[in-house]
C-alpha positions, 0 to 999 in steps of 0.5 A: 444479467446484463453484459459489460456492466460488471468489473473484471475481477482477477487475481492481483498481487499487492506488494507492500514496498515498506516490508516487501510483503506480497498479498495475492487478492481478487481485485478489479483494480487497473494497473499496467505493471506485472510481476512473476509470482510462483511461476505465474504472471499477475498484475502488480499494485504497489502500496506503502501501508498494509497490515504488515507495515501499519503500526496498529497491526504490526505493533511497531512504530513506523520511522520516517516522514515526521522528522522535524515536524513537531519542531517546525510546528512549535517554531511557527506557533510559539508564543511571543 
């Protein structure tokens, strides 16, 4: 096997900032942030949507971000 061509896989903590849920996964993602989890320091990646916050998996509607978008669309494209 050739050296220095494969990514560096290690344990990385992905944190869903919406639900404050943590996922410890092997990954090659590069990040500068770290976090202590169960007494061990891991690289940290913050995500906005994961299986704990996505409506398809959680069964709950997600609030925010769409307030007024429908009204704005209707005003922009309403028939005269």
